[in-house]
C-alpha positions as CSV (number, residue, x, y, z in Angstrom):
1,M,52.2,65.9,27.4
2,S,54.0,62.8,26.4
3,A,56.7,63.3,23.9
4,T,57.0,60.8,21.1
5,M,60.4,59.6,20.5
6,Q,61.6,60.5,17.1
7,P,64.6,58.8,15.5
8,Q,67.6,61.1,15.4
9,P,69.3,61.7,12.2
10,G,72.0,59.0,11.7
11,M,70.4,56.6,14.0
12,A,69.2,53.1,12.9
13,P,65.3,52.4,13.0
14,P,64.2,50.2,15.8
15,P,64.0,46.4,14.8
16,A,60.8,44.9,13.6
17,P,58.9,42.6,15.9
18,P,59.4,38.9,15.1
19,A,56.8,37.2,12.9
20,M,54.3,34.8,14.6
21,V,54.8,31.2,13.7
22,P,51.5,29.2,13.1
23,N,50.9,26.4,15.6
24,P,50.4,23.1,13.7
25,A,48.4,21.6,16.5
26,F,45.9,24.5,16.5
27,A,45.5,23.9,12.7
28,Q,44.8,20.2,13.3
29,W,42.2,21.1,15.9
30,Q,40.6,23.5,13.4
31,Q,40.4,20.8,10.8
32,A,38.9,18.4,13.3
33,Q,36.3,21.0,14.3
34,Q,35.4,21.5,10.6
35,A,35.2,17.8,10.0
36,A,32.8,17.4,13.0
37,Q,30.6,20.2,11.7
38,A,30.5,18.6,8.3
39,V,29.3,15.4,9.8
40,Q,26.7,17.2,11.9
41,Q,25.4,18.9,8.8
42,A,25.4,15.5,7.0
43,N,23.4,14.2,9.9
44,A,21.0,17.0,9.9
45,K,20.4,16.5,6.1
46,K,19.8,12.8,6.6
47,Q,17.4,13.5,9.5
48,Q,15.4,15.8,7.2
49,Q,15.3,13.1,4.5
50,F,14.2,10.5,7.0
51,D,11.5,12.8,8.2
52,A,10.3,13.5,4.8
53,A,10.2,9.8,4.0
54,C,8.2,9.1,7.2
55,A,5.8,11.8,6.3
56,L,5.5,10.5,2.6
57,I,4.8,7.0,3.9
58,K,2.1,8.2,6.3
59,S,0.4,10.3,3.6
60,D,0.7,7.5,1.1
61,G,-1.0,5.1,3.6
62,V,-3.9,7.5,4.0
63,R,-4.4,7.9,0.3
64,G,-3.8,4.3,-0.7
65,F,-6.3,2.7,1.7
66,K,-9.9,3.4,2.5
67,L,-11.5,2.1,5.7
68,D,-15.2,1.7,5.6
69,I,-16.6,1.3,9.2
70,E,-20.2,0.5,9.7
71,A,-22.2,0.0,12.8
72,D,-23.8,-3.3,13.6
73,S,-27.2,-1.9,13.0
74,T,-26.2,-0.7,9.4
75,I,-24.8,-4.1,8.5
76,A,-28.0,-5.9,9.7
77,A,-30.1,-3.6,7.6
78,D,-28.0,-4.2,4.5
79,E,-28.0,-7.9,5.0
80,Q,-31.8,-8.0,5.5
81,A,-32.2,-5.9,2.3
82,E,-29.9,-8.3,0.3
83,K,-31.9,-11.3,1.5
84,Q,-35.1,-9.8,0.5
85,A,-33.7,-8.8,-3.1
86,R,-32.4,-12.5,-3.5
87,T,-35.8,-13.9,-2.4
88,E,-37.5,-11.5,-4.9
89,F,-35.2,-12.6,-7.6
90,L,-35.7,-16.2,-7.2
91,Q,-39.5,-15.8,-6.9
92,Q,-39.6,-14.0,-10.3
93,M,-36.9,-16.1,-12.2
94,I,-37.9,-19.7,-11.2
95,P,-41.3,-19.6,-12.7
96,M,-39.9,-18.0,-15.8
97,L,-37.2,-20.7,-16.1
98,E,-39.9,-23.4,-15.6
99,Q,-41.5,-22.2,-18.7
100,V,-38.6,-21.4,-21.1
101,V,-36.0,-24.1,-20.2
102,P,-38.1,-27.1,-21.5
103,L,-38.9,-25.2,-24.7
104,A,-35.2,-24.2,-25.2
105,Q,-33.8,-27.7,-24.7
106,G,-32.5,-28.9,-28.0
107,N,-33.8,-25.9,-29.9
108,P,-30.9,-23.5,-30.5
109,P,-32.9,-20.5,-32.0
110,L,-35.4,-20.7,-29.1
111,A,-32.5,-21.2,-26.6
112,A,-30.8,-18.0,-27.8
113,L,-34.2,-16.1,-27.4
114,A,-34.7,-17.6,-24.0
115,K,-31.2,-16.7,-23.0
116,E,-31.5,-13.1,-23.9
117,M,-34.9,-12.8,-22.2
118,S,-33.5,-14.4,-19.0
119,L,-30.4,-12.1,-19.0
120,F,-32.7,-9.1,-19.4
121,A,-34.5,-10.2,-16.3
122,V,-31.3,-10.9,-14.4
123,R,-29.8,-7.5,-15.1
124,G,-32.8,-5.9,-13.5
125,F,-31.6,-7.4,-10.1
126,R,-28.3,-6.1,-8.7
127,V,-27.8,-9.0,-6.4
128,A,-28.0,-11.4,-9.5
129,R,-25.3,-9.6,-11.7
130,T,-22.8,-12.2,-10.8
131,L,-25.1,-14.9,-12.4
132,E,-25.1,-13.5,-15.9
133,E,-22.2,-15.7,-17.1
134,A,-23.8,-18.8,-15.4
135,F,-27.0,-18.0,-17.3
136,E,-25.3,-17.7,-20.6
137,Q,-23.4,-21.0,-20.2
138,A,-26.5,-22.8,-19.0
139,F,-28.6,-21.8,-22.0
140,D,-25.7,-22.6,-24.3
141,A,-25.6,-26.1,-22.9
142,I,-29.4,-26.5,-23.0
143,A,-29.4,-25.6,-26.8
144,K,-27.0,-28.6,-27.3
145,M,-29.0,-31.1,-25.3
146,P,-31.5,-33.5,-26.9
147,P,-35.1,-32.2,-27.2
148,N,-37.2,-32.8,-24.2
149,P,-39.6,-35.6,-25.0
150,K,-42.2,-34.3,-22.5
151,V,-42.7,-31.1,-24.4
152,T,-45.2,-31.1,-27.2
153,G,-45.4,-28.1,-29.4
154,H,-49.2,-28.6,-30.3
155,G,-52.4,-29.4,-28.3
156,D,-54.8,-27.6,-26.2
157,K,-52.8,-27.9,-23.0
158,G,-49.5,-26.8,-24.6
159,P,-46.0,-28.0,-23.1
160,T,-46.1,-30.7,-20.5
161,Q,-43.4,-31.0,-17.9
162,N,-42.6,-31.7,-14.2
163,P,-42.4,-28.5,-12.3
164,A,-41.0,-29.9,-9.1
165,V,-38.1,-31.6,-10.7
166,D,-37.1,-28.6,-12.8
167,Q,-37.5,-26.3,-9.8
168,A,-35.3,-28.4,-7.7
169,K,-32.6,-28.6,-10.4
170,I,-32.7,-24.8,-11.0
171,A,-32.5,-24.1,-7.3
172,A,-29.5,-26.5,-7.0
173,D,-27.8,-24.8,-9.9
174,V,-28.3,-21.4,-8.4
175,H,-26.9,-22.7,-5.0
176,D,-23.8,-24.0,-6.7
177,T,-23.3,-20.7,-8.5
178,Q,-23.6,-18.8,-5.3
179,M,-21.2,-21.0,-3.5
180,K,-18.7,-20.5,-6.4
181,T,-19.2,-16.8,-6.3
182,Q,-18.6,-16.6,-2.5
183,T,-15.4,-18.8,-2.9
184,D,-14.0,-16.5,-5.6
185,Q,-14.7,-13.4,-3.4
186,M,-13.0,-14.9,-0.5
187,A,-9.9,-15.8,-2.6
188,I,-9.8,-12.2,-3.9
189,A,-10.1,-10.8,-0.4
190,Q,-7.3,-13.1,0.8
191,K,-5.0,-12.0,-2.0
192,A,-5.8,-8.3,-1.2
193,Q,-4.9,-9.0,2.4
194,Q,-1.6,-10.6,1.4
195,A,-0.7,-7.6,-0.8
196,A,-1.5,-5.1,1.9
197,D,0.7,-7.2,4.4
198,Q,3.5,-7.2,2.1
199,V,3.3,-3.4,1.6
200,Q,3.4,-2.9,5.4
201,I,6.4,-5.3,5.6
202,E,8.3,-3.3,2.9
203,R,7.5,0.0,4.6
204,E,8.7,-1.2,8.0
205,R,11.9,-2.5,6.5
206,A,12.6,0.9,4.7
207,A,11.9,2.7,8.1
208,S,14.3,0.2,9.9
209,D,17.0,0.7,7.3
210,A,16.7,4.6,7.6
211,E,16.9,4.4,11.4
212,N,20.0,2.2,11.2
213,D,21.7,4.6,8.7
214,H,20.9,7.5,11.0
215,A,22.3,5.7,14.0
216,D,25.6,4.9,12.0
217,L,26.0,8.6,11.1
218,A,25.4,9.7,14.6
219,L,28.1,7.2,15.9
220,R,30.6,8.3,13.4
221,A,30.1,11.9,14.1
222,A,30.6,11.2,17.9
223,E,33.7,9.4,17.2
224,L,35.1,12.2,15.1
225,H,34.1,14.8,17.7
226,Q,35.7,12.7,20.5
227,R,38.9,12.3,18.5
228,G,39.1,16.0,17.8
229,L,38.7,16.6,21.6
230,L,41.4,14.2,22.4
231,E,43.8,15.7,19.8
232,A,43.0,19.2,21.1
233,A,43.7,18.1,24.8
234,R,46.9,16.3,23.7
235,T,48.2,19.3,21.9
236,M,47.3,21.7,24.8
237,K,49.1,19.3,27.1
238,T,52.2,19.3,24.9
239,E,52.3,23.1,24.7
240,S,52.0,23.3,28.4
241,A,54.9,20.9,28.9
242,S,56.9,22.8,26.5
243,A,56.1,26.1,28.4
244,E,57.0,24.6,31.6
245,G,60.3,23.4,30.2
246,L,61.2,26.9,28.9
247,K,60.7,28.2,32.3
């Protein structure tokens, strides 16, 4: 058994061990490590925000745009159905206009009635809905024209007119209206495409800015980390030189 040394009465207690002095270099190294960790945490947060932004852009693109893909056979069938509908519309409307237009010319009350009857017939054809405004303007103009001298309101044979000339004129008006409608549709489609291109450019610009910010943060973190390592190595070298000098 080992005996513990007890201080004898009248003897002074042993001296206390010297207090440890903190190393300033070690404290600086700890601060550099904490700064590097803070930068890494900030980078991680920025990365999360960037990923969330990318996910939002992708989901917004899916919700904001709808693509309608049709096979060639489907498109051909739709075009054929539309051609048949237009042909049927012209076959029904031209004879009607041949009858009502001469009577409505220069006769506002009858022109108003003819306009409503024509619009009633036009609304029954889906392909002709874009012509409603043109019909309204045409009958308003017909009502303000001088009366047709070829039209007689009495007699056994009723109104007299030139069907070939009227039919050609109506066909020309319909053709002009269709051309104007196609031009307007092309202009609308072009504006829509330009708006979509601008949205894509803005999204790509936002993504590029986010990537540049992320790269800058990563570079700064690397610089701070490298600086901390250099400071730590320099401190360790200084302490080693001091220890060698003490020996």
